[in-house]
Structures are given as structure tokens and as C-alpha cells.
C-alpha positions as CSV (number, residue, x, y, z in Angstrom):
1,M,0.0,0.0,0.0
2,K,2.9,2.4,0.9
3,Q,4.5,1.7,-2.5
4,I,1.2,2.5,-4.4
5,C,0.9,5.8,-2.5
6,L,4.5,6.7,-3.2
7,V,4.1,5.9,-6.9
8,L,0.9,7.9,-7.1
9,S,2.5,10.8,-5.3
10,L,5.4,10.8,-7.7
11,C,3.1,10.7,-10.7
12,V,1.1,13.7,-9.4
13,L,4.3,15.6,-8.8
14,F,5.6,14.8,-12.3
15,A,2.3,15.8,-13.8
16,L,2.2,19.1,-12.0
17,S,5.7,20.0,-12.9
18,S,5.2,19.2,-16.6
19,C,2.0,21.2,-16.9
20,T,3.6,24.6,-16.4
21,K,3.8,27.2,-19.1
22,D,7.6,27.1,-18.7
23,D,8.0,24.6,-21.5
24,L,10.1,27.1,-23.2
25,L,13.8,27.5,-23.8
26,K,14.1,31.3,-23.8
27,K,11.7,34.2,-23.4
28,Y,12.2,37.6,-25.1
29,T,10.3,40.5,-23.4
30,T,9.6,44.1,-24.4
31,D,11.8,45.3,-21.6
32,M,14.8,43.9,-23.5
33,D,16.5,46.3,-26.0
34,G,14.9,46.2,-29.4
35,V,12.1,43.7,-28.6
36,L,8.8,45.0,-30.0
37,I,6.6,42.0,-29.2
38,E,7.1,39.5,-26.4
39,Y,8.0,36.0,-27.8
40,W,9.6,32.8,-26.7
41,H,11.4,29.7,-28.0
42,N,9.4,26.5,-27.2
43,D,11.1,23.3,-26.2
44,N,9.7,21.6,-29.4
45,G,11.7,24.0,-31.6
46,S,8.9,26.4,-32.5
47,W,8.6,30.0,-31.7
48,S,5.5,31.7,-30.2
49,T,3.9,35.1,-29.4
50,A,0.8,35.4,-27.3
51,D,-1.3,34.9,-30.4
52,Y,0.5,32.5,-32.8
53,T,3.2,29.8,-33.1
54,Y,5.8,29.9,-35.9
55,K,8.3,27.5,-37.4
56,Y,11.3,29.8,-37.8
57,R,13.1,32.8,-36.2
58,L,14.9,34.7,-38.9
59,V,17.5,37.4,-38.3
60,L,17.7,39.8,-41.3
61,T,20.5,42.3,-41.6
62,G,20.8,45.1,-44.2
63,R,21.2,48.9,-44.6
64,L,18.4,51.3,-45.1
65,P,18.9,54.1,-47.6
66,S,20.9,57.0,-46.2
67,A,21.7,55.0,-43.0
68,V,25.2,55.0,-41.6
69,V,25.0,51.6,-40.0
70,N,23.3,48.3,-40.7
71,S,19.9,47.5,-39.2
72,E,18.8,44.1,-38.0
73,Y,15.3,42.7,-37.9
74,V,14.1,39.6,-36.2
75,V,11.0,37.9,-37.5
76,L,9.1,34.8,-36.6
77,S,7.6,33.1,-39.6
78,N,6.2,29.9,-41.1
79,T,8.3,30.5,-44.2
80,K,11.9,31.3,-44.8
81,E,11.0,33.6,-47.7
82,V,11.0,36.9,-45.8
83,T,13.3,39.7,-46.9
84,F,15.0,42.6,-45.2
85,D,13.2,45.0,-47.5
86,Q,9.8,43.6,-46.4
87,C,10.7,44.3,-42.8
88,A,11.9,47.8,-43.6
89,A,8.7,48.6,-45.5
90,Q,6.7,47.5,-42.5
91,I,8.7,49.8,-40.2
92,I,8.7,52.8,-42.5
93,S,5.3,52.6,-44.1
94,S,2.0,53.7,-42.6
95,S,0.1,51.7,-45.1
96,T,-1.3,48.4,-43.7
97,A,-0.8,46.9,-47.1
98,D,2.9,46.7,-46.3
99,W,2.3,44.9,-43.0
100,F,2.8,41.2,-42.5
101,D,-0.2,38.8,-42.0
102,K,0.6,38.1,-38.3
103,S,-0.7,34.5,-38.6
104,K,2.2,33.9,-41.0
105,T,5.0,36.3,-40.1
106,V,5.5,38.8,-37.3
107,L,8.3,41.4,-36.8
108,V,9.4,40.9,-33.2
109,E,12.8,42.8,-32.9
110,C,14.4,45.8,-34.5
111,H,18.0,46.8,-33.9
């Protein structure tokens, strides 16, 4: 009987510890330099924001016209076909036509 109680107790502890939201490898928050939207790296390899989950985290580097230094954009996406120019257009443009469909791609950092 003692062994059954011990096994059940261990199972409950294991279940409680594995049910936390901390199934993530690293969290990026808006109080960090350049982070626009809070996101995190899940232990299954995917990336998430509060609203969506993505396959890839892409770091895109380039130089804006008339800029002295390079800029860096970090996007979460379900495709690898995102360009630096698309990110720059989203930052510079006020037209929503230039913005990403957040269910497919989201700009999360700008440096």
C-alpha cells in the first residue's frame, strides 16, 4: 500500500511539474533592448507570441537608404521567404498593405 501511495505521489508531482507554461527555452520580453513583441522559444523548436506559433526565427540584416550603420530585424515566420526590404517597409510605411499577416509572419525585434 505504501508503494502504491508513493508511486501515485510521484506521478502527481511529475504531472504538476510538466504542466507549467515554462515549456520554453528562452523568453524575449519588451523590456529587452529592441524587442517589439514578447516572444519565446518553445522546447519543441517552434517560436511563439501570445497569439501565434511559428516554425522559424529569422535574423535579417541590411542597410536602409541613407543609413550610416546596418539594421537588424528579427521575425518569426512559417516560411523562410522573408526579406530585409519587407521588414523595412513595415517599419517605415504607414500603409497596412505593407504589414505582415501576423498569422504567417511577425516582426518581433528591431536593432
